[in-house]
DRENDRENVO-723251 format. One line per 8 residues: number of its first residue (from 1); their letters; for each residue x, z, y of N, C-alpha, C. Coordinates in Angstrom, 3 decimals, m for minus. Each point is the difference from the previous one (the first is absolute). Layout:
N
NUM> A> X/Z/Y/X/Z/Y/X/Z/Y; ...
This chain:
244
1> DLGWKDLG> m11.788/14.903/m8.147/m1.096/1.593/0.243/0.645/0.921/m1.210; 1.303/m0.238/0.041/0.911/0.980/m0.736/m0.445/1.496/0.676; m0.146/1.375/m0.748/0.232/1.237/0.487/1.528/0.388/0.102; m0.041/0.965/0.869/1.372/0.515/m0.083/0.568/0.886/m1.409; m1.381/0.655/m0.243/0.033/1.313/m1.303/m0.064/m0.796/m1.314; 0.136/m1.730/m0.092/m0.252/m0.390/m1.143/1.429/m0.213/m1.000; 0.908/0.126/1.098/1.310/m0.490/m0.763/0.478/1.315/m0.498; 0.903/m0.398/m1.093/0.509/1.218/m0.799/0.937/1.073/0.952
9> CYGGPVQT> 0.557/m0.653/0.979/1.176/0.299/0.502/m0.818/1.151/1.429; m1.498/m0.094/0.107/m0.730/1.289/0.724/m0.818/0.516/m0.829; 0.121/0.107/m1.228/m1.012/0.673/m0.601/m0.868/m0.456/m0.812; 0.060/m1.399/0.026/m1.555/m0.658/m0.540/0.270/m0.510/m0.889; m0.947/m0.244/m0.473/m0.402/m0.154/m1.519/0.125/m1.500/m0.912; 0.783/m1.078/0.900/0.348/m1.276/m0.500/1.652/0.235/m0.475; 0.275/m0.776/m1.062/1.337/0.226/m0.124/0.652/m1.395/0.595; 0.565/0.541/1.155/0.767/m0.798/0.647/2.005/m0.017/0.262
17> PTLDKLAS> 0.694/0.188/m1.278/1.149/0.095/m0.320/1.049/m0.761/1.124; m0.561/m1.642/0.296/1.025/m0.145/0.903/m0.078/m0.010/1.433; m1.321/0.266/0.645/m0.123/0.834/1.083/0.577/1.583/0.445; m0.390/0.429/m1.368/0.545/1.485/m0.123/1.428/0.182/0.304; 0.835/m0.921/m0.447/1.487/m0.038/m0.170/0.322/m0.587/1.136; m0.512/m0.883/1.093/0.231/0.072/1.041/0.015/0.616/0.989; m1.245/0.768/m0.371/0.062/1.711/0.961/0.668/0.805/m0.033; 0.696/0.278/m1.698/0.804/0.898/0.087/1.511/0.015/0.411
25> EGMRFTDF> 0.496/m1.717/m0.182/1.159/m0.607/0.664/0.193/m0.062/1.425; m1.268/m0.131/0.650/m0.070/m0.221/1.104/m0.833/1.182/1.240; m0.531/m0.769/0.506/m1.049/0.949/0.971/m1.508/m0.006/m0.088; m0.637/1.057/m0.329/m0.932/0.278/m0.388/m0.799/0.887/1.395; m1.122/m0.760/0.604/m0.626/0.410/1.240/m1.141/0.690/m0.470; m0.088/1.218/0.675/m1.288/1.035/m0.261/m0.567/m0.234/1.222; 0.249/m0.142/0.876/m0.904/m0.594/0.939/0.215/m1.292/1.017; m0.933/m0.803/m0.395/m0.251/m1.151/0.419/m1.014/m0.744/0.259
33> YSGAAVCS> m0.288/m0.531/0.838/m1.316/m0.705/0.100/m0.080/m0.987/0.132; m1.398/m0.675/m0.402/m0.182/m1.546/0.339/m0.274/m0.359/1.511; 0.183/m1.257/0.088/m0.047/m0.614/1.381/m1.803/0.441/0.225; m0.390/m0.542/m0.768/m1.468/0.018/m0.052/m0.745/0.271/m1.352; m1.302/m0.135/0.281/m0.710/0.860/m1.090/m0.631/m1.057/m1.392; 0.209/m1.508/0.840/m0.385/m0.784/m1.173/0.930/m1.294/0.176; m0.082/m1.039/m0.417/1.344/m0.890/m0.585/0.559/m0.556/1.225; m1.224/m1.084/0.432/1.072/m0.991/0.763/0.525/0.371/1.024
41> PSRAVLLT> m0.523/1.300/0.619/0.711/1.168/1.048/1.053/0.051/m0.085; 0.322/0.611/m1.128/0.913/0.958/m0.297/0.821/m1.079/m0.476; 0.070/m0.831/m1.009/0.796/m1.486/0.018/0.812/m0.783/1.560; m0.811/m0.116/0.736/0.208/m0.100/1.354/0.833/1.018/0.644; m0.117/1.346/m0.226/1.033/0.785/0.644/1.197/m0.054/m0.585; m0.017/m0.060/m1.827/1.017/m0.053/m0.844/1.127/m1.015/0.546; m0.793/m1.303/0.272/1.044/m1.063/0.326/0.454/0.225/1.499; m0.676/0.199/1.219/0.467/m0.043/1.158/0.439/1.185/0.549
49> GRTNLRSG> m0.157/1.221/m0.838/0.335/1.435/0.850/m0.725/0.076/1.203; m1.090/m0.379/0.341/m1.230/0.277/0.784/m1.118/0.263/m0.291; m0.810/1.005/0.455/m1.230/0.543/m0.413/m0.749/m1.241/0.060; m1.497/m0.154/m0.853/m0.499/m0.890/m0.442/m0.942/m0.710/1.073; m0.066/1.073/0.820/m0.889/m0.295/1.359/1.103/m0.896/0.908; 1.039/0.242/0.268/0.772/m0.637/1.167/0.338/m1.537/m1.194; 0.144/m0.044/m1.361/m0.058/m1.326/m0.785/m1.134/m0.625/0.037; m0.944/0.550/0.227/m1.510/m0.803/0.339/m0.502/m0.302/m1.608
57> VYSWINDH> 0.481/0.861/m0.894/m0.961/m0.092/m1.174/m0.751/1.504/m0.431; m1.328/0.044/0.337/m0.549/1.181/0.184/m1.048/0.351/m1.259; m0.102/m0.688/m1.168/m0.546/0.361/m0.717/0.270/m1.039/m1.285; m0.328/0.201/m1.356/0.682/m0.823/m1.114/m0.536/m1.327/0.735; 0.493/m1.139/m0.952/m0.293/m1.141/0.519/m0.679/m0.960/m1.136; m0.997/m0.619/0.656/m0.668/m0.767/m1.465/0.061/m1.798/1.039; 0.599/m0.528/m0.819/0.446/m1.444/0.643/m1.029/m0.873/0.217; m0.937/m0.035/m0.770/m1.470/m0.467/m0.418/m0.723/m0.421/1.273
65> DQRSHLPE> m0.278/1.148/0.571/m0.884/0.677/0.917/0.785/0.250/1.121; 0.937/0.117/0.309/0.712/0.655/1.034/1.375/m0.431/0.727; 0.098/m0.083/0.978/1.050/m0.639/0.806/1.303/0.200/0.071; m0.195/1.405/m0.248/1.288/1.107/m0.053/1.154/m0.069/m0.699; 1.143/m0.149/0.576/1.352/m0.149/m0.907/1.054/0.769/1.000; 1.500/0.221/m0.313/0.613/0.599/0.343/0.414/m1.271/0.917; 0.301/0.320/1.411/0.207/m0.817/0.862/1.729/m0.549/m0.088; 0.360/m1.417/0.130/0.805/m0.597/m0.022/0.991/0.632/0.999
73> SEITLAEL> m0.112/0.432/1.095/0.619/1.087/1.310/0.653/1.012/m0.374; m1.212/0.483/m1.312/1.096/1.382/m0.699/1.383/m0.175/m0.709; 1.012/0.640/0.208/1.216/0.075/m0.438/0.264/0.381/m1.476; m0.010/m0.193/m0.863/0.005/0.469/m1.486/1.653/0.580/m0.296; m0.131/0.634/m1.041/1.056/0.144/m0.894/1.075/m1.112/m0.010; m0.566/m0.882/m0.631/0.456/m1.223/m0.498/0.405/m1.040/0.879; m0.390/m0.098/1.140/m0.048/m0.530/1.440/1.172/0.794/0.785; 0.316/1.699/m0.428/1.376/m0.145/0.302/1.181/m0.074/m0.203
81> LRPEGYAT> m0.087/0.335/m1.647/1.236/m0.375/m0.714/m0.040/m1.335/m0.062; m0.541/m1.192/0.077/0.178/m1.311/m0.165/1.198/m0.590/0.699; m0.169/m0.073/1.326/1.132/m0.036/0.716/1.266/0.844/m0.062; m0.174/1.012/m0.932/1.698/0.390/m0.132/0.659/m0.406/m1.202; m0.959/m0.790/m0.817/0.791/m0.782/m0.687/m0.676/0.071/m1.658; m1.202/0.589/0.033/m0.744/0.491/m1.283/m0.827/m0.905/m0.342; 0.136/m0.315/m1.666/m1.341/m0.418/m0.331/m0.829/0.785/m0.250; m1.439/m0.772/0.416/m1.151/1.044/m0.350/m0.959/m0.424/m0.664
89> AHFGKWHL> m1.070/0.787/m1.145/m0.860/m0.374/m1.078/m1.299/0.975/0.223; m1.111/m0.111/m0.167/m0.927/0.785/m0.049/m0.727/m0.136/m1.091; 0.141/0.897/m1.266/m0.995/0.003/m1.279/m1.104/0.869/0.113; m1.229/m0.949/m0.340/m1.131/1.144/m0.283/m1.263/m0.031/0.803; m0.917/0.768/0.165/m0.959/0.490/1.068/0.623/m0.380/1.307; m0.571/m0.529/0.722/0.088/m0.312/1.732/m0.900/0.809/0.525; m1.142/m0.730/0.242/m1.191/0.733/0.583/0.340/0.385/1.365; 0.765/m0.735/0.727/m0.028/m0.083/1.707/m0.476/m1.428/0.689
97> GMPSPKFP> m1.008/m0.589/m1.293/m0.592/m1.472/0.630/0.882/m0.966/m0.913; m0.612/m0.983/0.151/0.023/m0.922/m0.656/m0.794/m1.297/m0.111; 0.275/m1.195/0.118/m1.148/m1.225/0.564/m0.861/m0.328/m1.103; m1.231/m0.275/0.471/m1.694/m0.074/m0.702/m0.416/m0.984/0.359; m0.987/m0.241/m0.667/m0.675/m1.630/0.141/m0.882/0.662/1.491; m0.321/1.102/0.725/m0.898/0.333/1.358/1.341/m0.027/0.738; 1.056/0.562/m0.195/1.243/0.336/0.953/1.639/m0.638/m1.004; m0.044/m1.478/0.484/1.040/m0.411/m0.864/1.644/0.096/0.842
105> DKPTPSEH> m0.247/0.400/1.401/1.018/0.053/0.644/0.854/1.700/0.220; m0.498/0.423/m0.953/0.522/1.285/m0.006/1.588/0.019/m0.365; 1.206/1.073/0.251/0.870/m0.192/m0.764/0.332/0.443/m1.097; 1.420/m0.441/m0.690/m0.148/0.362/m1.215/1.431/0.770/m0.091; 0.313/0.929/m1.181/1.424/0.636/0.179/0.890/m1.033/0.475; 0.141/m1.106/m0.051/1.192/m1.075/0.621/m0.021/0.367/1.774; m1.081/0.082/0.038/0.212/0.121/1.713/0.018/1.277/0.500; 0.323/0.715/m0.871/0.689/1.595/0.145/1.425/m0.085/m0.341
113> GFDHWFAT> 0.550/m0.565/m0.792/1.149/0.289/0.296/0.899/m0.008/m1.567; m1.067/m0.269/m1.130/0.215/m0.657/m1.395/0.292/m1.291/m0.176; 1.232/m0.151/m0.617/0.496/m1.192/m0.468/m0.619/m0.642/m1.227; m0.486/1.315/m0.973/m0.743/m0.334/m1.150/m1.036/0.880/m0.163; m0.933/m0.060/m0.424/m1.004/0.514/m0.448/m0.998/m0.083/m0.993; m0.377/0.681/m0.529/m0.922/0.079/m1.359/m1.118/0.934/m0.077; m1.244/m0.225/0.559/m1.016/0.915/0.190/m1.161/m0.386/0.055; m1.128/1.168/m0.284/m1.472/m0.153/0.277/m0.231/0.711/1.106
121> ANNAQPRH> m1.100/m0.841/0.643/m0.590/0.183/1.569/m0.597/1.852/m0.090; m0.267/0.134/m0.893/m0.783/1.673/m0.154/0.538/0.683/m1.380; m0.871/0.111/m1.079/0.446/0.608/m1.109/m0.131/m1.150/m0.881; 0.469/m0.390/m1.147/0.148/m0.260/m1.222/m1.293/m0.368/m0.763; m0.530/m1.316/m0.151/m1.329/0.183/m0.273/m0.211/m1.452/m1.243; m0.509/0.163/m1.027/m1.025/1.317/0.006/0.525/1.466/m0.309; 0.777/m0.084/m0.460/0.933/1.478/m0.348/1.094/0.147/0.230; 0.706/0.752/m0.483/1.737/0.136/m0.257/0.096/m0.913/m1.383
129> RDPSNFIR> m0.755/m0.356/m0.868/0.381/m0.607/m0.959/m0.138/m1.285/0.291; 0.831/m1.218/m0.492/m0.255/m1.444/0.310/m0.817/m0.106/1.268; 0.586/0.162/1.277/m0.025/m0.339/1.599/m0.059/m1.712/m0.172; m1.062/m0.117/0.969/m0.281/m1.383/0.650/0.557/m0.413/1.158; 0.102/1.037/0.866/0.059/m0.338/1.321/1.597/0.345/0.783; 0.798/m0.103/m0.871/1.337/m0.088/0.745/0.458/m1.478/0.600; 0.534/0.090/1.023/0.377/m0.941/1.082/1.367/0.270/0.095; 1.129/m1.297/m0.605/1.325/m0.266/0.384/0.146/m0.664/1.241
137> NGEPVGRL> 0.777/0.601/0.832/0.228/m1.266/1.299/m1.153/m0.314/0.569; m1.023/0.068/m0.048/m1.051/m0.936/0.650/m0.765/m0.443/m1.130; 0.344/m0.063/m1.450/m0.586/m1.153/m0.866/m0.936/1.416/m0.808; m1.209/m0.351/m0.571/m0.699/0.965/m0.991/0.904/m0.285/m1.389; 0.101/0.813/m0.520/0.828/m0.247/m1.389/m1.177/m0.104/m1.325; m1.350/0.603/0.227/m0.751/m0.480/m1.128/0.223/1.435/m0.967; m0.923/m0.089/m0.724/0.047/1.545/m1.070/1.096/m0.052/m0.666; 0.665/1.208/m0.163/1.025/0.637/m0.391/m0.065/0.921/m1.155
145> EGYACDLV> 0.303/0.005/m1.075/m0.012/0.963/m1.176/1.092/1.343/m0.110; m0.436/1.105/0.457/0.899/1.171/m0.425/m0.631/1.207/1.193; 0.178/0.748/0.110/m0.183/0.887/1.175/0.934/0.084/1.234; m0.985/0.146/0.935/0.421/m0.484/1.908/1.546/0.784/m0.272; 0.015/1.403/m0.147/1.230/0.421/0.294/1.166/m0.699/m0.751; 0.061/m0.149/m1.566/0.970/m0.926/m0.617/0.027/m1.160/0.629; m0.897/m1.283/0.488/m0.149/m1.282/0.734/1.023/0.333/1.084; m0.341/1.192/0.904/1.054/0.307/1.654/1.256/0.087/m0.740
153> VDEAIDWL> 0.047/0.847/m0.564/1.958/0.017/m0.735/0.172/m1.241/m0.511; m0.116/m0.527/m1.254/0.214/m1.356/m0.070/0.367/m0.766/1.280; m1.039/m0.106/0.794/0.470/m1.018/0.925/1.193/0.397/0.910; m0.128/1.495/0.315/1.512/0.611/1.025/1.111/m0.451/m0.629; 0.080/0.627/m1.745/0.936/m0.530/m0.450/0.609/m1.643/0.089; m0.779/m0.610/m0.371/m0.042/m1.440/0.261/1.071/m0.094/1.320; m0.572/0.432/0.763/0.649/m0.359/1.846/1.312/1.137/m0.244; 0.110/0.701/m0.397/0.957/0.744/m0.276/1.106/m1.051/m0.952
161> DGMTASTK> m0.036/m0.274/m1.247/0.467/m0.848/m0.367/0.773/m1.137/0.936; m1.003/m0.684/0.869/0.777/m1.280/0.912/0.757/1.032/1.134; 0.092/0.935/0.151/0.512/0.888/1.401/1.583/0.104/m0.808; 0.256/0.116/m1.290/1.240/1.012/m0.712/1.335/m1.090/0.453; m0.166/m1.172/0.212/1.211/m0.753/0.486/m0.162/0.038/1.576; m0.797/0.552/0.439/0.190/m0.363/1.732/0.610/1.552/0.359; 0.842/0.237/1.063/0.799/1.428/0.780/m1.321/m0.143/0.915; m1.116/m0.157/m0.431/m0.944/0.263/1.141/m0.404/1.487/m0.298
169> PFFLNVWF> m0.352/0.691/1.248/m0.453/1.366/m0.318/m1.569/m0.371/m0.049; m1.063/1.114/m0.430/m1.459/m0.740/m0.453/m1.075/1.363/0.335; m0.935/m0.179/0.374/m1.107/0.834/0.369/m1.133/m0.583/m1.140; m0.169/0.733/m0.879/m0.875/m0.006/m1.277/m1.362/0.832/0.734; m1.154/m0.409/0.237/m1.293/0.712/0.193/m1.014/m0.081/m0.838; m0.122/0.786/m1.099/m0.529/0.016/m0.980/m1.296/0.981/m0.064; m1.410/m0.394/m0.087/m1.370/0.531/0.024/m0.765/m0.044/m0.706; 0.239/1.005/m0.789/m1.073/m0.241/m1.388/m1.462/0.411/0.195
177> HEPHAPLA> m1.058/m0.683/m0.909/m1.144/0.149/0.242/m0.894/0.935/m0.626; 0.705/0.915/m1.145/m0.257/0.961/m0.674/0.587/1.067/0.570; m1.141/1.450/0.213/m1.105/0.319/m0.937/m1.326/m0.826/0.614; m0.144/m1.019/1.136/m0.925/m0.610/0.434/m0.858/m0.360/m0.719; m1.386/0.362/0.330/m0.967/m0.607/m0.901/m0.295/m1.447/0.245; m0.476/m1.047/m0.957/m0.577/0.239/m1.157/1.379/0.189/m1.106; 0.072/0.747/m0.638/1.028/0.729/m0.740/0.037/m0.818/m1.746; 1.267/m0.177/m0.634/0.179/m0.592/m1.292/1.464/0.704/m0.022
185> APESLIDR> 0.121/0.281/m1.496/1.169/0.787/m0.457/0.103/m0.588/m1.229; 1.384/0.144/m0.668/m0.148/0.022/m1.368/m0.992/0.890/m0.975; m0.318/m0.048/m1.018/m0.850/0.740/m0.837/1.271/1.250/m0.583; 0.871/m0.261/m0.485/1.046/1.194/m0.076/0.221/0.974/0.799; 0.173/m0.347/1.167/0.226/0.705/0.748/m1.022/0.479/0.791; m1.517/m0.270/0.184/m1.181/1.050/m0.032/m0.108/0.823/m1.084; 0.106/m0.565/m1.208/0.170/1.297/m1.036/0.389/1.356/0.443; 1.252/m0.060/0.611/0.570/1.150/0.552/m0.800/0.899/0.705
193> YGDQTDPS> m0.982/m0.554/0.821/m0.595/0.821/0.964/m1.599/0.121/m0.195; m0.241/m0.572/m1.224/m1.308/0.301/m0.133/m0.541/m1.358/m0.792; m2.179/m0.019/m0.057/0.024/m0.784/m0.568/m0.140/m1.367/1.096; m0.322/m1.122/m0.699/0.194/m1.644/0.129/m0.781/m0.099/1.189; m0.870/1.108/0.478/m1.039/m0.549/0.788/0.039/1.024/1.000; 0.901/0.778/m0.150/m0.015/1.109/1.257/0.916/m0.203/0.938; m0.549/m0.372/1.607/0.272/m0.748/1.003/1.268/1.093/0.255; m0.077/1.145/m0.437/1.356/0.657/0.561/1.312/m0.025/m1.058
201> AIYSATIE> m0.548/m0.391/m1.081/1.189/m0.454/m1.138/0.634/m1.180/0.661; m0.836/m0.923/0.208/0.155/m1.452/0.575/0.957/0.006/1.117; m0.351/0.726/0.862/0.485/0.132/1.385/1.802/0.723/m0.283; m0.060/1.070/m0.718/1.046/0.533/m0.388/1.253/m1.545/m1.035; m0.798/m0.013/m0.543/0.626/m1.224/m0.843/0.810/m1.385/1.096; m0.743/m0.472/0.725/0.647/m0.507/1.005/1.097/0.281/0.627; 0.036/0.903/0.518/0.836/0.426/0.202/1.364/0.571/m0.851; 0.150/0.271/m0.937/0.856/m0.124/m1.156/0.831/m1.175/m0.197
209> NTDRAIQR> m1.298/m1.436/0.166/0.323/m1.107/m0.526/0.940/m0.547/1.178; 0.027/0.780/1.507/0.281/m0.527/0.964/1.798/0.470/0.107; m0.060/1.305/m0.137/1.135/0.793/m0.216/1.127/m0.688/m1.093; m0.672/m0.871/m1.551/0.706/m0.714/m0.465/0.775/m1.461/0.520; m1.048/m0.477/1.071/0.301/m0.945/0.733/1.267/0.109/0.642; m0.406/0.964/1.032/1.360/0.373/0.914/0.981/0.442/m0.641; 0.204/0.747/m1.235/1.151/m0.054/m0.953/0.687/m1.184/m0.263; m0.874/m1.046/m0.159/0.633/m1.416/m0.276/0.779/m0.600/1.211
217> LIRKLREI> m0.404/0.145/1.336/0.207/m0.467/1.444/1.321/0.896/0.140; 0.007/1.015/m0.577/1.140/1.019/0.635/1.473/m0.459/m0.637; m0.229/m0.405/m1.546/0.931/m0.257/m1.139/0.627/m1.265/0.940; m1.064/m1.013/0.588/0.677/m1.342/0.555/0.851/0.492/1.184; m0.745/1.059/0.605/1.068/0.072/0.953/1.357/0.610/m0.017; m0.313/1.193/m1.538/1.515/0.205/0.003/1.151/m1.133/m0.056; m0.766/m0.868/m0.795/0.791/m0.973/m0.713/0.450/m0.991/0.999; m0.162/m0.196/0.875/0.276/m0.811/1.145/0.594/0.596/1.525
225> DPRDNTLI> 0.050/1.126/m0.377/0.205/0.888/1.556/0.507/1.106/m0.330; 1.172/0.243/0.832/0.607/2.150/m0.771/m1.047/0.625/0.757; m0.245/0.898/m0.371/m1.318/1.248/m0.399/0.215/0.189/1.773; 0.991/0.742/0.313/0.244/0.497/1.054/m0.233/m1.234/1.472; m0.287/m0.899/m0.479/m0.432/m1.026/0.942/m1.021/m0.739/0.113; m1.175/0.917/m0.562/m1.526/m0.660/0.128/m0.802/1.633/m0.077; m0.587/m0.201/1.294/m0.869/1.181/0.572/m1.379/m0.618/m0.494; m0.541/1.121/m1.121/m1.723/m0.094/m0.528/m0.512/0.547/0.865
233> VYSSDNGS> m1.121/m0.287/0.252/m1.182/1.124/1.010/m1.175/m0.444/m0.996; m0.406/1.124/m0.431/m1.745/m0.032/m0.915/m0.967/0.727/0.719; m0.716/m0.788/0.478/m1.180/0.935/0.282/m1.438/m0.635/0.166; m1.167/0.854/m0.290/m1.335/m0.781/m0.032/m0.348/0.359/1.497; m0.708/m1.322/0.192/m0.580/m0.453/0.971/m1.374/0.973/0.901; m0.650/0.659/m0.894/m0.616/1.102/0.216/m0.663/0.612/m1.403; m0.790/0.974/0.381/m0.228/1.073/m1.262/m1.384/m0.518/m0.870; 0.028/0.908/m1.198/m0.758/m0.577/m1.157/m1.509/0.132/0.435
241> YRAD> m0.592/m0.845/m0.777/m1.592/m0.247/0.596/m0.769/1.191/m0.863; 0.795/0.561/m0.930/m0.259/0.739/m1.254/m0.404/1.433/0.476; m1.189/0.546/m0.387/m0.302/1.458/0.604/0.388/0.956/m0.737; 0.769/m0.432/m1.041/0.801/0.719/m0.569/1.639/0.229/m0.366
């Protein structure tokens, strides 16, 4: 739910030095359109390169009462890259369908080309701080301490550490939860933007907190791979829900 004009490099109010640096040293798009207006369909477009209507994901997915999911017949980026020798991993929000008690046969990221995954079916619950609904390679992890963006990056860095002894190229798919509700961010960051109870201040703080997490991830990428050998693509999946 990140809005394009939340970020500093687009004139937004949030301090995002990591993303601003990527934009200044790379390519910043000024005319760029989401594949769909809501979450699951836009993610289906991102992974398959096909419109969401073709990929069979018509609206956002609620696994507990919907059979909907990204069909295994669809070819994802991970499924294209893995036969070419790439290691593939997904970290963070998934929201393309995950097994549930009512529909236990839904595919997981494993069936969509990912060797390793650490994900939530939808949003981090009960909120970004200390979430309890992460799943690692099909096994529930239980309650974790920390903010979702940091937990996602910690797991990605651990996976990259395992890649350092390998000559394989890799496809790292990182989908952050923030700034989607339910929100939570460090109090020191919320204070930068307003009162501790102000939803807009908390929203902004979740974005800055994610920017800091991204900085740690990029630092790790620079350690293990030449700068000109890694393509980094950053996007929101759809626009902000905030009217302001």
